[in-house]
C-alpha positions in Angstrom: 0.0 0.0 0.0 1.6 3.3 -1.1 2.3 6.2 1.3 -0.1 8.5 -0.5 -3.0 6.0 -0.3 -2.4 5.5 3.4 -2.6 9.2 4.0 -5.8 9.4 2.0 -7.4 6.6 3.9 -6.4 8.2 7.3 -7.9 11.4 6.1 -11.2 9.8 5.3 -11.3 8.0 8.6 -10.6 11.2 10.5 -13.4 13.0 8.5 -15.9 10.3 9.4 -15.1 10.7 13.1 -15.2 14.5 13.0 -18.2 15.1 10.7 -21.6 13.4 11.1 -22.6 10.8 8.5 -25.0 12.3 5.9 -28.0 10.2 5.2 -29.0 10.1 1.5 -32.4 8.7 2.4 -34.6 11.8 2.0 -37.9 12.5 3.6 -41.0 14.1 2.1 -43.3 16.4 4.0 -46.9 17.1 3.2 -49.9 18.8 4.8 -52.9 16.4 5.0 -56.6 17.2 4.8 -56.8 17.7 8.5 -54.1 20.3 8.4 -51.4 18.0 9.9 -47.8 18.1 8.8 -46.7 14.6 7.9 -43.2 13.4 7.3 -42.4 10.0 5.6 -39.7 8.5 3.3 -39.6 10.3 0.0 -39.6 6.9 -1.9 -42.3 5.4 0.3 -43.1 1.8 -0.6 -44.9 0.4 2.4 -48.3 2.1 2.7 -51.4 0.8 4.4 -54.9 2.2 3.8 -57.6 1.8 6.4 -60.0 4.0 4.4 -61.9 1.7 1.9 -62.7 4.5 -0.5 -59.3 5.9 -1.3 -57.8 2.4 -1.7 -59.4 2.4 -5.1 -57.5 5.5 -6.2 -54.2 3.8 -5.6 -55.2 1.3 -8.4 -56.4 4.1 -10.7 -53.1 5.9 -10.7 -51.0 2.7 -10.7 -49.6 3.1 -7.2 -51.1 -0.1 -5.7 -47.7 -1.7 -5.8 -46.8 0.6 -2.9 -49.5 -0.9 -0.7 -48.6 -3.6 1.8 -52.1 -3.7 3.3 -55.5 -2.3 2.4 -59.2 -2.2 3.3 -61.5 -2.7 0.3 -64.6 -2.2 2.4 -67.9 -2.4 0.5 -66.2 -3.3 -2.8 -67.4 -6.3 -4.7 -64.8 -8.8 -3.5 -65.2 -11.0 -6.7 -64.8 -7.9 -8.9 -61.7 -6.8 -6.9 -60.2 -10.3 -7.3 -60.9 -10.3 -11.1 -59.9 -6.7 -11.9 -57.5 -5.6 -9.1 -55.7 -8.7 -8.3 -52.9 -7.0 -6.3 -55.5 -5.3 -4.0 -57.4 -8.5 -3.6 -54.3 -10.3 -2.3 -53.2 -7.7 0.3 -53.7 -8.3 4.0 -56.3 -6.2 5.9 -55.5 -4.6 9.2 -59.0 -3.2 9.5 -61.3 -0.6 8.1 -62.4 2.8 9.3 -62.8 2.8 13.0 -62.1 -0.9 13.4 -58.3 -1.2 13.1 -56.3 -3.9 14.7 -53.1 -2.1 15.8 -51.2 -5.3 16.3 -51.9 -6.4 12.8 -51.2 -3.0 11.4 -47.8 -2.8 13.1 -46.9 -6.2 11.8 -47.2 -4.9 8.2 -44.3 -2.4 9.0 -45.9 0.5 7.2 -44.0 3.7 6.5 -47.3 5.5 6.2 -51.0 4.9 6.8 -53.8 6.5 4.9 -56.9 7.1 6.9 -60.0 9.4 6.9 -60.6 12.7 8.8 -63.7 11.2 10.4 -61.8 8.4 12.2 -60.0 10.8 14.6 -59.7 8.4 17.6 -58.2 5.6 15.4 -55.9 8.1 13.8 -54.6 9.2 17.2 -54.1 5.6 18.2 -52.1 4.8 15.0 -50.0 8.0 15.4 -49.2 7.0 19.0 -47.4 3.9 17.7 -45.0 6.2 15.8 -46.5 5.4 12.3 -47.2 8.6 10.3 -50.9 9.0 9.4 -52.0 11.0 6.3 -55.6 12.0 6.6 -58.0 12.3 3.7 -61.5 13.9 3.6 -64.0 12.2 1.4 -67.2 14.1 2.4 -67.3 16.6 -0.5 -66.2 16.4 -4.2 -63.7 19.3 -3.6 -62.0 17.7 -0.6 -62.1 14.3 -2.4 -60.1 15.7 -5.3 -57.7 17.4 -2.8 -57.2 14.0 -1.2 -56.5 12.4 -4.6 -54.0 15.2 -5.2 -52.3 14.4 -1.9 -52.1 10.7 -2.7 -50.5 11.6 -6.0 -47.8 13.6 -4.2 -47.2 10.9 -1.6 -46.7 8.1 -4.3 -44.9 10.2 -6.9 -47.8 9.8 -9.2 -48.7 13.5 -9.5 -49.2 13.3 -13.3 -51.6 10.3 -13.1 -53.5 11.9 -10.2 -53.9 15.1 -12.1 -55.2 13.2 -15.2 -58.0 11.8 -13.1 -58.8 15.0 -11.3 -58.9 16.9 -14.6 -61.3 14.2 -16.0 -63.5 14.4 -12.9 -63.7 18.2 -12.9 -64.4 18.3 -16.6 -67.3 15.9 -16.2 -68.6 17.9 -13.2 -68.6 21.0 -15.3 -70.5 19.3 -18.1 -73.1 17.9 -15.6 -73.6 21.3 -14.0 -74.0 23.0 -17.4 -76.7 20.5 -18.3 -78.9 21.7 -15.4 -77.8 25.3 -15.2 -81.3 26.5 -16.0 -83.0 24.5 -13.3 -83.9 26.3 -10.1 -84.5 24.7 -6.7 -88.2 24.9 -7.5 -88.0 22.7 -10.6 -85.2 20.4 -9.6 -86.1 16.8 -9.0 -86.8 16.1 -5.3 -84.9 12.9 -4.4 -85.2 10.6 -1.4 -82.2 8.4 -0.7 -83.0 5.0 0.9 -79.7 4.1 2.6 -79.3 0.8 4.4 -83.0 0.4 4.8 -85.9 2.1 3.1 -86.5 4.2 6.2 -82.9 5.4 6.7 -81.4 8.2 4.7 -78.6 10.7 4.7 -78.2 14.4 5.2 -76.7 17.1 2.9 -73.4 16.9 4.8 -72.7 13.5 3.1 -70.9 13.1 -0.2 -73.8 11.3 -1.8 -76.1 14.3 -1.4 -73.4 16.7 -2.7 -72.9 14.6 -5.8 -76.7 14.5 -6.3 -76.6 18.3 -6.3 -74.0 18.2 -9.1 -76.3 16.0 -11.1 -79.1 18.5 -10.6 -81.2 16.8 -7.9 -82.5 18.1 -4.6 -82.1 16.0 -1.4 -85.4 16.1 0.4 -83.9 15.2 3.7 -83.1 18.8 4.7 -82.2 19.1 8.3 -81.0 15.5 8.6 -77.3 15.3 9.6 -75.1 12.3 8.9 -75.8 9.0 7.3 -78.1 6.0 8.1 -80.5 8.4 9.9 -83.8 6.8 10.8 -86.9 8.5 9.4 -90.6 7.7 9.4 -92.8 7.0 6.4 -94.9 10.0 7.5 -91.8 12.1 7.1 -91.2 10.8 3.6 -94.9 11.6 2.7 -94.3 15.1 4.0 -91.3 15.4 1.7 -93.2 13.6 -1.2 -90.1 13.0 -3.4 -90.3 12.9 -7.2 -87.8 10.1 -7.2 -86.7 7.5 -4.7 -83.1 6.2 -5.1 -82.2 3.1 -3.2 -78.5 3.0 -2.6 -76.6 -0.1 -3.6 -76.5 -1.6 -0.1 -80.2 -1.1 0.7 -81.8 -4.3 2.0 -84.9 -3.8 -0.2 -85.3 -3.7 -3.9 -87.3 -1.5 -6.3 -90.2 -4.1 -6.5 -90.5 -4.2 -2.7 -91.2 -0.4 -2.7 -93.4 -0.4 -5.7 -95.6 -3.2 -4.4 -95.8 -2.1 -0.7 -99.2 -0.5 -0.1 -97.8 1.7 2.6 -95.8 3.6 -0.1 -98.3 3.6 -2.9 -99.5 7.2 -2.6 -96.1 8.8 -2.9 -95.5 10.7 -6.1 -92.4 8.7 -6.9 -94.2 5.4 -6.5 -97.3 6.4 -8.5 -95.0 7.4 -11.3 -92.8 4.3 -10.8 -89.8 6.5 -10.4 -88.0 4.3 -7.9 -84.5 3.1 -8.8 -81.4 1.4 -7.4 -78.0 3.0 -7.9 -75.7 0.9 -10.1 -72.4 -0.5 -8.9 -69.5 -2.4 -10.4 -66.3 -2.6 -8.4 -67.8 -0.3 -5.8 -71.2 1.3 -5.4 -71.4 4.4 -7.6 -72.9 6.7 -5.0 -69.8 6.4 -2.7 -66.8 8.8 -2.7 -64.8 6.6 -5.0 -63.5 7.2 -8.6 -66.6 5.4 -10.0 -68.9 8.0 -8.5 -68.4 10.2 -11.6 -70.4 7.6 -13.5 -73.0 7.6 -10.7 -73.5 11.3 -11.2 -74.0 10.8 -14.9 -76.5 8.0 -14.2 -78.4 10.1 -11.7 -78.7 13.0 -14.2 -80.0 10.7 -16.9 -82.4 9.1 -14.5 -83.8 12.3 -13.0 -84.1 14.2 -16.3 -84.7 11.5 -19.0 -86.5 14.0 -21.3 -83.9 16.7 -21.1 -80.5 15.1 -20.5 -78.9 12.4 -22.6 -75.4 11.5 -21.4 -74.2 8.6 -23.5 -73.8 6.3 -20.6 -72.6 3.2 -22.5 -69.8 5.1 -24.1 -68.9 7.0 -20.9 -68.8 3.7 -18.9 -66.6 1.9 -21.4 -64.2 4.9 -21.7 -64.0 5.3 -18.0 -63.1 1.7 -17.1 -60.7 1.4 -20.0 -58.9 4.7 -19.1 -58.7 4.3 -15.4 -59.1 0.6 -14.6 -57.5 -0.9 -17.7 -60.7 -2.9 -18.3 -62.3 -3.5 -21.7 -66.1 -3.7 -21.4 -68.4 -4.6 -24.2 -71.9 -3.1 -24.7 -73.2 -6.3 -23.3 -71.1 -6.0 -20.2 -72.4 -2.5 -19.7 -76.0 -3.6 -20.2 -75.5 -6.3 -17.6 -73.9 -3.9 -15.2 -76.8 -1.4 -15.4 -79.3 -4.2 -15.1 -77.7 -5.8 -12.0 -80.1 -5.0 -9.0 -78.5 -7.2 -6.4 -77.7 -5.3 -3.2 -74.1 -4.8 -2.0 -73.4 -6.8 1.1 -71.8 -4.5 3.7 -69.4 -5.8 6.3 -70.7 -5.8 9.8 -69.3 -3.0 11.9 -67.5 -5.5 14.2 -65.4 -7.0 11.4 -62.7 -5.4 9.2 
């Protein structure tokens, strides 16, 4: 070993002792939808979602390979296994407020995605030292901001912006279609949620997306979801249309043939419908909801609005889910009236 090399080596050793070692593993900092500042590895590759709705967006932007655990919630498990194989295989540490911390820690996540509404669970997760990035899915605006945040987290800003631009463009089109309608002549809609006599207030995403489609939620004054109401109350509202959500326990025929409902305007006119679904229910705050808003507008205003649903559905699933649907597939999708089976609150 030459003298010059020995001197160089000694110099390097002294430098390592005198100066701190610089880590080349950078961190990324974001502000989440609750206003929290979150720090996590810049090239984050171990993400767990405990919010079932934003799990879908990871697939849409091609970032599902960064997930090591997820909650698919009320998604059609068979459809998830067929179309989103990676999501279907991932372990589940819990959903929403029902998270198993032990199972979550075992997945060694670098970051957890949760929802603003699950504040206690979020605190519990953060107390373990795992960063929690919070989304907000209760309005179209905050949902898009949540998607923008997920794009930044995963390094998929371009893909996230592509979807956000598509969504906002469709919202603009839908709002223009009903721009001349006032509150007086907008379709009055009653949502039947888990049961015919449970509904949701205007603070829920479903009601806000109904507003974009041009409908008016009759349940004014109701706050939250799955709120119990009486048939007398529904008669007082006397909706033009009744929309059974995808997970309602009753079907359209049940309502149309029930003598207790027969004098409602919607029943007399046979304007009772069930919201469509495919991977997830179209009324939920998920990417597919943009199709739900188009369907709602066509359903509420059949004589005035004619969104080309078949073309829109085929384009949407091809563009964002890499699925090629035929006209026959779309017809079957729209004709499917089987209710979504929700997980019990006590199980992930």
